[in-house]
C-alpha positions as CSV (number, residue, x, y, z in Angstrom):
1,M,83.7,188.7,72.1
2,A,80.4,187.9,72.5
3,R,79.2,183.9,72.8
4,Q,76.6,182.3,71.0
5,P,73.9,179.9,72.6
6,T,76.2,177.1,72.2
7,G,78.9,178.6,73.8
8,E,81.4,179.1,71.0
9,S,82.2,182.5,70.4
10,V,82.3,184.9,67.4
11,L,85.8,184.8,67.0
12,S,85.8,181.2,67.1
13,R,83.5,180.9,64.5
14,A,85.3,183.6,62.3
15,V,88.5,181.6,62.5
16,R,86.7,178.4,61.4
17,I,85.6,180.5,58.4
18,F,89.1,181.3,57.4
19,E,90.1,177.8,58.1
20,A,87.6,176.8,55.5
21,F,89.8,178.1,52.7
22,T,92.8,175.7,51.4
23,P,95.9,176.3,49.4
24,E,93.9,174.1,46.5
25,E,90.5,176.1,47.1
26,P,91.0,179.5,48.0
27,V,87.7,180.4,46.5
28,L,84.2,179.3,48.1
29,Q,80.6,180.0,47.8
30,V,79.2,180.9,51.2
31,S,77.0,177.8,51.2
32,E,80.6,175.8,50.8
33,I,81.8,177.7,53.7
34,A,78.7,177.1,55.7
35,R,79.1,173.0,55.3
36,R,82.6,173.0,56.0
37,T,82.3,175.1,59.1
38,G,79.5,173.5,60.4
39,L,77.5,176.9,60.7
40,H,74.0,177.3,59.7
41,L,73.9,179.0,56.4
42,A,72.4,182.3,57.9
43,T,75.1,182.6,60.2
44,A,77.7,181.9,57.7
45,S,76.1,184.4,55.5
46,R,76.1,187.2,58.0
47,L,79.7,186.6,59.2
48,V,81.2,186.5,55.4
49,A,79.4,189.8,55.1
50,E,80.8,191.1,58.2
51,L,84.6,190.1,57.6
52,T,84.2,191.6,53.9
53,G,83.4,194.8,55.4
54,H,86.6,194.9,57.4
55,G,88.3,193.7,54.2
56,L,89.4,190.4,55.7
57,L,87.5,188.6,53.3
58,T,86.6,189.7,49.7
59,R,83.8,188.6,46.7
60,D,84.6,188.1,43.4
61,D,82.2,189.3,40.4
62,D,80.4,185.9,40.7
63,R,79.7,186.6,44.6
64,R,82.0,183.5,45.7
65,V,84.5,184.7,48.8
66,R,88.1,184.5,49.0
67,I,90.6,186.0,51.6
68,G,90.9,189.4,51.4
69,V,93.9,191.5,50.9
70,R,93.5,193.3,54.3
71,M,94.2,190.2,56.1
72,W,97.5,189.6,54.1
73,E,98.6,193.1,55.3
74,L,97.7,192.8,58.7
75,A,99.5,189.3,59.2
76,L,102.5,190.2,57.3
77,R,102.8,193.5,59.7
78,A,102.8,191.4,62.6
79,S,105.0,188.5,61.6
80,P,108.2,188.0,62.9
81,T,108.9,185.5,59.8
82,A,109.0,188.9,57.6
83,T,112.4,189.8,58.5
84,L,113.8,186.1,58.5
85,R,112.4,186.1,54.8
86,D,113.8,189.4,54.0
87,A,117.3,188.2,55.3
88,A,117.1,185.3,53.2
89,M,116.1,186.2,50.0
90,P,119.5,187.5,48.3
91,F,121.2,183.8,49.5
92,M,118.0,182.1,48.3
93,E,118.5,183.7,45.0
94,D,122.2,182.7,44.5
95,V,121.5,179.1,45.7
96,H,118.7,179.2,42.9
97,A,121.0,180.7,40.5
98,V,123.2,177.7,40.7
99,V,120.4,174.7,41.1
100,G,118.0,176.0,39.1
101,H,115.4,173.8,40.6
102,H,113.4,175.0,43.7
103,V,114.9,176.7,46.9
104,Q,112.8,177.1,49.7
105,L,112.6,178.6,53.4
106,G,110.5,176.5,56.2
107,V,109.7,177.2,59.5
108,R,108.0,175.0,62.4
109,D,104.2,176.0,63.2
110,G,102.8,173.4,65.5
111,D,103.7,169.8,64.2
112,E,104.2,171.0,60.9
113,V,106.4,172.8,58.3
114,I,105.2,175.9,56.9
115,F,106.8,177.4,54.0
116,L,107.4,181.2,54.2
117,E,109.2,181.6,50.7
118,R,109.9,179.5,47.3
119,L,111.8,180.0,44.2
120,S,111.2,178.0,41.4
121,A,111.9,177.5,37.5
122,P,109.2,176.7,34.6
123,K,110.9,173.0,33.9
124,A,112.0,172.5,37.8
125,V,111.8,169.0,38.7
126,I,107.8,168.3,40.6
127,N,107.4,169.8,44.1
128,Y,104.5,169.5,46.3
129,T,105.3,172.7,48.4
130,R,104.1,176.3,47.8
131,I,104.6,179.2,49.9
132,A,102.2,179.3,52.7
133,G,101.9,175.5,52.1
134,R,102.4,172.8,54.8
135,L,104.0,169.3,55.0
136,P,104.4,167.0,57.9
137,M,107.6,167.2,59.3
138,H,108.9,163.3,58.9
139,A,108.3,163.4,55.4
140,S,110.2,166.2,54.1
141,S,113.8,167.6,54.3
142,S,112.9,171.0,56.3
143,G,110.7,169.4,58.4
144,L,113.2,166.4,59.5
145,V,115.9,169.5,59.9
146,L,113.3,171.4,62.0
147,L,112.3,168.2,64.0
148,A,115.9,166.9,64.7
149,H,116.7,170.5,66.5
150,G,113.2,171.0,68.0
151,P,112.3,170.3,71.7
152,A,112.0,166.9,72.9
153,D,108.2,167.1,73.3
154,L,107.8,167.6,69.8
155,R,109.9,164.9,68.6
156,D,107.7,162.5,71.1
157,R,104.6,163.5,69.2
158,V,105.9,163.4,66.0
159,L,107.4,159.8,66.7
160,A,104.3,158.6,68.3
161,G,102.7,159.0,64.5
162,P,101.2,158.3,62.4
163,L,104.0,158.5,59.8
164,R,102.1,159.0,56.3
165,A,103.9,157.4,53.6
166,Y,104.3,159.3,50.4
167,T,106.4,156.9,48.6
168,A,108.4,153.4,49.7
169,N,111.2,155.8,50.7
170,T,108.9,157.9,53.3
171,I,110.1,157.4,56.8
172,T,107.5,155.5,58.4
173,T,108.7,153.9,61.4
174,P,109.7,155.4,64.7
175,D,113.2,153.6,64.6
176,R,114.1,155.0,61.5
177,L,113.2,158.7,62.0
178,R,114.8,158.6,65.6
179,S,117.8,157.2,63.7
180,T,117.7,159.9,61.0
181,L,117.0,162.6,63.3
182,A,120.3,161.4,65.4
183,D,122.3,161.7,62.0
184,I,120.8,165.0,60.9
185,R,122.2,166.7,64.3
186,K,125.7,164.9,63.4
187,Q,125.8,165.9,60.1
188,G,124.5,169.2,59.8
189,F,121.7,168.3,56.9
190,A,118.9,166.4,55.7
191,W,118.8,164.2,52.5
192,C,115.5,162.9,51.2
193,P,115.8,160.9,48.0
194,G,112.5,160.1,46.7
195,H,110.4,160.7,50.3
196,I,107.7,162.5,48.8
197,H,107.9,162.2,45.0
198,E,110.3,159.4,43.4
199,E,112.0,161.7,41.0
200,A,112.8,164.4,43.5
201,L,115.5,164.7,46.2
202,G,114.8,167.0,49.0
203,V,118.1,168.4,51.0
204,A,117.8,170.9,54.2
205,V,120.0,172.7,56.3
206,P,119.5,174.7,59.7
207,V,119.4,178.2,59.7
208,K,120.5,179.6,63.0
209,D,120.5,182.8,64.9
210,A,122.9,184.8,66.7
211,R,122.1,182.7,69.7
212,G,122.8,179.6,67.7
213,G,119.2,178.5,68.0
214,V,117.4,176.8,64.9
215,V,114.9,179.3,63.4
216,A,114.3,178.1,60.1
217,A,115.4,175.3,57.3
218,L,116.7,176.0,54.0
219,S,116.4,173.7,51.3
220,V,116.4,172.7,47.8
221,I,114.1,170.4,45.8
222,V,116.4,169.1,42.7
223,P,116.3,165.6,40.6
224,N,116.9,162.7,42.6
225,T,120.2,161.7,40.8
226,A,123.9,161.6,41.9
227,E,124.6,164.9,40.4
228,S,122.4,166.6,42.9
229,R,124.6,165.8,45.8
230,A,127.1,168.5,45.1
231,V,124.0,171.0,46.6
232,T,124.5,170.3,50.3
233,G,127.8,172.9,50.4
234,I,126.2,175.6,48.8
235,L,123.2,175.1,50.9
236,M,125.2,175.6,54.2
237,A,127.1,178.5,52.9
238,A,124.0,180.2,52.1
239,A,122.5,179.2,55.8
240,R,125.4,181.0,57.3
241,G,125.2,184.0,55.1
242,I,121.5,184.5,56.6
243,T,122.6,183.8,60.0
244,R,125.1,186.7,60.0
245,S,122.3,189.0,58.4
246,L,119.6,188.4,61.1
247,P,119.1,191.0,63.7
248,P,120.8,189.9,66.8
249,S,117.5,189.6,68.8
250,P,115.4,186.0,68.7
251,L,113.3,185.7,65.8
252,I,111.2,182.3,66.1
253,H,111.6,179.4,68.4
């Protein structure tokens, strides 16, 4: 890929354009894309036009820009997470029928958890996660499960902080985080009452592949009440079912 006088490749600039979009702002003016990427307006306009021509971006009737369906198609075709999601979905639906709130499937991406799927209901308890959304590992039940079973260098990075507080219950000290991770490895689940929102309880369990490696976290977000404690056994049973449905080859590590 040809490089510009700054030494940055055109591909790098295109990646910056895609990163300008967020779950909260999936549609942007070209001028806003230029501002967020630090690109000259003419450069941003040219790259947006080229990416639109390939279907990787698309324009609305008002000329605003969004990520195109072609990008979703290519990503889905290549993603190892598609097999994981397909295996998990029947079990997620069973859990959702029981809990009636949120059921979600997350995997680790770098130092964050990203959610591949989420089932919800109209009057479910508040939940900040969304499909393709991210959360820091120390604050979410899914993130804590993945962190507990992740590599040592990952734990070292997260323990080094910063550990953002969402509520007074969020884990914000290395000592408490280290102890919590040890408990998760021992008991087999993460329990997070009010860690991201006071009214919500996050419970997550690991999903393993045929070799015993943890490839995902299956979680529920339910009301933060004593009655919600019964979901742990349901989640563990569903996670075992997902493991039996996965192919023998490794997915995500």
